[in-house]
C-alpha positions as CSV (number, residue, x, y, z in Angstrom):
1,X,22.4,-14.7,-13.7
2,X,20.1,-17.3,-14.2
3,X,21.1,-17.9,-17.1
4,X,24.4,-19.5,-15.8
5,X,22.0,-21.8,-14.2
6,X,22.2,-20.2,-10.4
7,X,19.6,-19.6,-8.0
8,X,18.0,-16.4,-8.3
9,X,16.2,-15.6,-4.2
10,X,13.3,-13.2,-5.4
11,X,12.2,-11.6,-1.4
12,X,13.1,-9.6,1.9
13,X,16.4,-9.7,4.0
14,X,18.7,-7.9,5.8
15,X,21.1,-9.3,4.3
16,X,22.0,-7.2,1.5
17,X,21.3,-3.0,1.9
18,X,21.2,-0.5,-0.9
19,X,23.6,2.0,-0.6
20,X,21.1,4.4,-2.9
21,X,19.8,7.3,-1.8
22,X,16.5,9.1,-3.1
23,X,17.0,12.8,-2.1
24,X,15.0,14.4,-5.3
25,X,11.9,14.1,-6.6
26,X,13.5,13.3,-9.8
27,X,15.7,10.1,-8.3
28,X,13.1,8.9,-7.2
29,X,10.8,8.7,-10.0
30,X,13.4,7.4,-12.3
31,X,13.9,4.5,-9.1
32,X,10.1,4.2,-10.1
33,X,10.4,3.9,-13.8
34,X,13.0,1.1,-13.7
35,X,11.2,-0.8,-10.8
36,X,7.7,-0.3,-10.6
37,X,6.7,1.2,-14.5
38,X,8.8,-1.3,-16.0
39,X,7.8,-4.2,-14.0
40,X,3.4,-3.4,-15.5
41,X,5.4,-3.1,-18.6
42,X,5.5,1.1,-19.4
43,X,2.2,0.8,-20.0
44,X,0.8,4.2,-19.7
45,X,-3.4,2.4,-19.0
46,X,-1.8,0.5,-16.3
47,X,-0.6,2.7,-14.0
48,X,-3.0,4.3,-14.4
49,X,-5.3,0.7,-13.0
50,X,-3.2,-0.1,-10.7
51,X,-3.7,3.3,-9.0
52,X,-7.0,3.2,-9.3
53,X,-7.1,-0.4,-7.6
54,X,-4.6,1.2,-4.1
55,X,-7.3,4.1,-4.3
56,X,-9.5,2.0,-3.9
57,X,-8.1,-0.2,-1.1
58,X,-7.2,2.0,0.9
59,X,-9.1,5.4,-0.1
60,X,-12.5,4.7,0.1
61,X,-12.9,2.6,3.0
62,X,-11.5,6.2,4.9
63,X,-13.7,7.8,2.4
64,X,-16.8,5.6,3.3
65,X,-16.3,5.9,7.0
66,X,-16.1,9.4,7.5
67,X,-19.1,10.1,5.7
68,X,-20.9,7.5,7.2
69,X,-20.5,9.0,10.4
70,X,-21.4,12.5,9.8
71,X,-24.9,11.6,7.9
72,X,-24.1,12.4,4.6
73,X,-25.2,8.7,3.3
74,X,-28.5,8.7,4.2
75,X,-28.5,5.0,5.1
76,X,-31.0,4.2,7.3
77,X,-32.0,2.9,10.5
78,X,-29.4,5.2,12.0
79,X,-27.8,1.9,13.7
80,X,-26.8,0.4,10.2
81,X,-24.1,3.5,9.5
82,X,-22.5,2.5,13.1
83,X,-22.3,-1.0,12.0
84,X,-20.7,0.6,8.6
85,X,-19.0,2.2,10.6
86,X,-17.1,-1.1,12.5
87,X,-17.0,-3.2,9.2
88,X,-14.5,0.2,8.2
89,X,-12.6,0.4,11.2
90,X,-12.1,-3.4,11.9
91,X,-11.2,-3.3,8.0
92,X,-8.7,-1.5,8.3
93,X,-7.4,-1.8,11.8
94,X,-6.1,-5.5,9.9
95,X,-5.1,-4.0,6.7
96,X,-2.8,-1.9,9.5
97,X,-1.8,-4.9,11.3
98,X,-0.5,-7.1,7.9
99,X,1.6,-4.1,7.5
100,X,3.4,-4.0,10.5
101,X,6.0,-6.7,10.0
102,X,6.8,-5.2,7.4
103,X,7.4,-2.3,8.9
104,X,9.6,-4.3,11.8
105,X,11.8,-6.1,9.2
106,X,12.3,-2.0,8.2
107,X,12.9,-1.6,11.6
108,X,10.7,1.9,10.6
109,X,11.0,4.0,14.3
110,X,7.1,3.7,13.9
111,X,6.9,-0.3,14.0
112,X,6.7,-0.4,18.1
113,X,8.5,-1.9,19.3
């Protein structure tokens, strides 16, 4: 389309609907290969780096918050643990708030009223 001079829009819209169903793990895997894996230039290294970055961004803060609240970090004085918990909690809260428009756009029932 682009070679013929048509303009392309790559973004979210309610005017287009997908009727593909991903009922099996295989069909879901094929969808990932078609889209994300293609975007990563079929590189397993980039896949690993992407998963590591996502883990660092989303899993590490929760793990640190749990470890800090359990006292596993050995941080002194104790008030620093609470400050760390609060900072991570606020960060995770902002991450969740930033995701809410996407949930509302897709009409996810978990997005609230």
